[in-house]
C-alpha positions in Angstrom: 0.0 0.0 0.0 3.0 2.3 0.4 3.7 2.2 -3.4 0.7 4.2 -4.5 1.3 6.6 -1.6 4.9 7.3 -2.8 3.7 7.7 -6.3 1.7 10.8 -5.3 4.9 12.5 -4.1 7.5 11.3 -6.6 7.4 12.9 -10.1 11.0 13.5 -10.9 14.4 12.0 -10.3 15.0 15.0 -8.1 12.4 13.6 -5.7 14.6 10.4 -5.2 15.7 8.7 -3.1 12.8 8.7 -0.7 12.0 6.4 2.3 8.7 6.1 4.1 8.3 4.2 7.4 5.6 3.3 9.9 5.4 1.6 13.3 2.2 -0.5 13.9 0.5 -3.8 14.4 0.3 -6.5 11.7 -1.7 -9.6 11.4 -0.5 -12.8 9.7 -2.4 -16.1 9.5 0.4 -17.9 11.2 -0.4 -21.7 11.1 2.4 -22.4 13.6 1.8 -19.7 16.1 3.8 -20.4 19.3 6.2 -19.0 21.8 4.2 -15.9 22.6 5.6 -12.8 20.9 8.3 -14.8 19.2 5.9 -16.2 16.7 2.4 -14.7 17.0 -0.5 -14.0 14.6 -0.5 -10.3 15.7 2.8 -8.5 16.1 4.4 -5.1 16.1 6.8 -4.0 13.5 8.6 -1.0 12.2 8.6 -1.3 8.4 10.2 1.1 5.9 10.1 1.3 2.1 12.6 3.1 -0.1 12.6 4.1 -3.8 15.7 4.8 -5.9 16.8 5.7 -9.3 19.4 2.9 -9.7 20.3 -0.4 -8.2 23.6 1.2 -7.0 21.7 3.8 -5.0 19.6 1.0 -3.4 22.7 -0.9 -2.5 24.2 2.2 -0.9 21.0 2.9 1.1 20.9 -0.8 2.2 24.3 -0.4 3.8 23.1 2.7 5.6 20.0 0.8 7.0 22.0 -2.3 7.8 24.4 -0.2 9.9 21.5 1.5 11.7 19.8 -1.7 12.4 22.9 -3.3 13.8 23.5 -0.3 16.0 19.9 -0.5 17.3 20.2 -4.3 18.0 23.5 -3.6 19.8 21.8 -1.0 22.1 19.3 -3.7 22.9 22.1 -5.9 24.1 22.1 -8.2 21.1 24.6 -9.1 18.4 22.7 -9.5 15.1 24.1 -11.0 11.9 23.0 -9.9 8.4 22.1 -13.2 6.9 21.5 -14.2 3.3 18.0 -15.7 2.9 15.2 -16.4 0.5 13.1 -13.5 -0.9 10.0 -15.6 -0.2 6.8 -14.3 -1.9 8.2 -10.7 -2.0 11.1 -11.1 -4.4 13.0 -13.6 -6.5 16.2 -12.0 -5.3 18.2 -12.9 -2.2 17.0 -11.1 0.9 18.8 -10.4 4.1 17.5 -11.3 7.5 18.9 -10.0 10.8 19.5 -13.0 12.9 20.5 -13.4 16.6 22.0 -16.7 17.7 19.8 -18.3 20.3 18.7 -21.8 21.2 15.1 -20.6 21.0 15.4 -19.7 17.3 13.6 -21.3 14.5 16.2 -21.1 11.7 19.6 -22.7 11.1 22.4 -20.5 9.8 26.1 -20.9 8.9 28.4 -18.1 9.7 32.1 -17.1 9.7 33.8 -15.6 12.7 36.5 -14.1 10.6 34.2 -11.9 8.4 30.6 -10.9 8.1 29.4 -13.8 6.0 26.3 -15.4 7.2 23.6 -17.4 5.4 20.4 -19.3 6.1 21.1 -23.0 5.4 17.9 -23.2 3.3 19.4 -21.0 0.5 23.1 -21.6 0.8 25.4 -24.3 -0.4 27.8 -23.4 2.3 28.0 -26.0 5.1 29.4 -26.3 8.6 33.1 -27.0 8.7 33.7 -25.7 5.2 36.0 -22.8 4.4 34.3 -19.4 4.1 34.0 -18.5 0.5 33.8 -14.8 1.3 37.2 -14.4 3.1 38.8 -17.8 2.3 40.1 -17.9 5.8 37.5 -18.7 8.4 35.8 -22.1 9.1 32.0 -22.0 8.9 30.0 -22.7 12.0 26.4 -23.7 12.3 24.0 -22.2 14.8 20.3 -21.8 15.7 19.0 -18.3 15.3 16.0 -16.1 15.5 15.1 -13.4 13.0 14.6 -9.9 14.4 14.5 -7.9 11.1 14.9 -8.2 7.3 15.4 -6.3 4.1 14.1 -7.2 0.6 15.3 -5.9 -2.7 11.9 -5.6 -4.5 13.3 -4.3 -7.8 10.5 -2.8 -9.9 7.9 -5.4 -9.1 5.5 -3.2 -7.2 6.1 0.1 -9.0 5.2 -1.8 -12.2 2.1 -3.2 -10.6 0.9 0.3 -9.7 2.3 2.0 -12.8 4.5 4.1 -10.6 7.0 6.0 -12.9 9.0 9.2 -12.6 10.8 11.4 -15.1 14.5 10.6 -15.3 17.2 13.1 -16.2 16.5 12.6 -19.9 12.8 13.3 -19.4 11.7 9.7 -19.9 9.4 7.6 -17.7 11.3 5.1 -15.5 10.2 2.7 -12.7 12.1 3.3 -9.4 13.9 0.5 -7.6 12.1 -0.4 -4.4 13.4 -1.8 -1.1 11.5 -3.0 2.0 13.0 -3.1 5.5 11.4 -4.7 8.6 12.4 -4.3 12.3 10.5 -6.7 14.5 9.6 -4.6 17.6 7.5 -7.1 19.5 9.5 -10.1 18.4 12.6 -8.3 19.6 11.3 -8.3 23.2 11.1 -12.1 23.1 14.5 -12.5 21.6 16.0 -10.2 24.3 14.4 -12.4 27.0 15.6 -15.7 25.4 19.1 -14.4 24.8 19.9 -12.5 28.0 17.9 -14.3 30.7 19.7 -16.4 33.3 18.6 -19.1 35.7 17.2 -16.4 38.1 15.0 -14.7 35.5 14.9 -11.8 33.1 17.9 -9.5 32.5 16.8 -6.3 30.8 19.3 -4.0 29.1 18.9 -0.5 30.5 17.9 0.8 27.0 14.7 -1.3 26.9 14.0 -2.0 30.5 10.5 -1.1 31.8 12.2 0.6 34.8 15.7 1.9 35.4 15.8 0.8 39.1 14.0 -1.6 41.4 13.9 0.0 44.9 13.5 -2.7 47.6 12.8 -1.6 51.1 13.6 -4.0 53.9 11.7 -2.0 56.4 8.2 -2.3 57.8 5.4 0.2 57.5 6.1 3.2 59.7 9.7 2.3 60.8 12.8 4.3 60.0 14.0 2.2 57.1 10.6 2.5 55.4 10.8 6.3 55.9 14.3 6.5 54.3 13.1 4.3 51.4 10.0 6.5 50.8 12.2 9.6 50.8 14.6 8.0 48.3 11.7 7.0 46.1 10.6 10.6 45.8 14.1 11.8 45.2 14.7 9.3 42.4 11.4 10.3 40.7 12.4 14.0 41.0 15.7 13.1 39.3 13.9 11.6 36.3 14.6 7.9 37.3 11.9 5.4 36.5 11.5 3.3 39.6 9.6 0.2 40.6 9.1 0.5 44.4 8.7 -2.7 46.5 7.5 -1.7 49.9 5.6 -4.9 50.6 5.7 -6.6 54.0 7.6 -9.7 52.9 10.9 -11.4 53.6 14.1 -10.0 52.1 14.8 -13.3 50.4 11.5 -13.3 48.6 11.8 -9.7 47.5 15.3 -10.3 46.1 14.2 -13.5 44.2 11.3 -11.6 42.7 13.6 -8.7 41.8 15.9 -11.1 40.0 13.0 -12.6 38.2 11.7 -9.3 36.9 15.2 -8.3 35.8 15.3 -4.6 36.1 18.9 -3.4 35.5 19.6 -1.9 39.0 18.3 -3.0 42.4 18.6 -0.5 45.2 18.4 -2.1 48.7 17.3 0.1 51.6 18.2 -1.7 54.8 19.6 -0.9 58.3 22.8 0.7 56.9 20.7 3.1 54.9 18.9 4.2 58.0 21.9 4.3 60.3 24.8 5.4 58.1 23.2 6.6 54.9 24.8 3.8 52.9 22.7 2.1 50.2 23.3 -1.1 48.3 23.2 -1.0 44.5 23.1 -4.3 42.7 23.7 -4.7 38.9 21.3 -7.3 37.6 23.5 -8.4 34.7 26.9 -8.7 36.4 25.8 -9.2 40.0 28.2 -6.5 41.1 27.3 -4.9 44.4 28.3 -1.3 45.3 27.9 0.5 48.6 27.0 4.1 47.8 26.0 7.3 49.6 22.7 8.8 48.7 24.4 11.5 46.5 26.5 8.9 44.6 23.4 6.6 44.2 21.3 9.3 42.6 24.1 10.1 40.2 24.5 6.5 39.2 20.8 6.0 38.5 20.2 9.1 36.4 18.9 8.1 33.0 22.1 9.1 31.1 24.3 7.2 33.5 22.1 4.1 33.5 22.0 3.8 29.7 25.7 4.1 29.4 26.2 1.1 31.6 23.8 -1.2 29.5 24.9 -4.1 27.3 27.1 -3.1 24.4 
């Protein structure tokens, strides 16, 4: 449906290249729906479509999008591989899928650790244990992976179907080259969980975590520890920190176990030391590192810019 929309705005080569994107919900009659958001019939996606004068310009733009996607996946704590795959029903050309190695994946890929070569075994003659044909140095490995994005070179198929032409530099009508790019926003959540969780529970990278800090009070309603925790909760909120506050009357062990299960990047423990000496305990969910900090240092460590810089690379 984007093709006729773009046709309304592109009349000349001077209007190209152009890229249009949207973020929304999609529906697919998935016969093998399973694993929650990993493979659902309804899912969220950021999809983009670009139109170009030449194949060379499409190839240039693909490299720009590829780099942007890989940076985005990196900020989500994942290492994605641009993987050669089938064009499916969209294109007869090779497409590229962005794959993350995980045992929860649904595809088998072969990849080289010495270069960027990676391919879906369904479309590649390359096999595990063979020498990489791209760099002629690395030995190919096989792995299970999950798709978190893709790009299709659609050529002129859809512009021709909608009679979408533009005037080239010679004044002649020409069909633009079209590309399609998908970024699986809801599926990405499932892949992050599968890839980064440990035996205690979820481990959210700071960039996508629902909260920055999990404030756990070990006091009881009305005592000094609870008062210190309440004051700290207000101070964190005033500093722009998103906080999940656990002030329930439960054992410390149960609170810590549930905190690990939820997986918020930082856990702040308000116990006797906080009330008596002003020292708070800050626990990093990913590494397990424990720091004893003053209130001032704690607030500085939990500010949004400081928290995001300490997320997974």
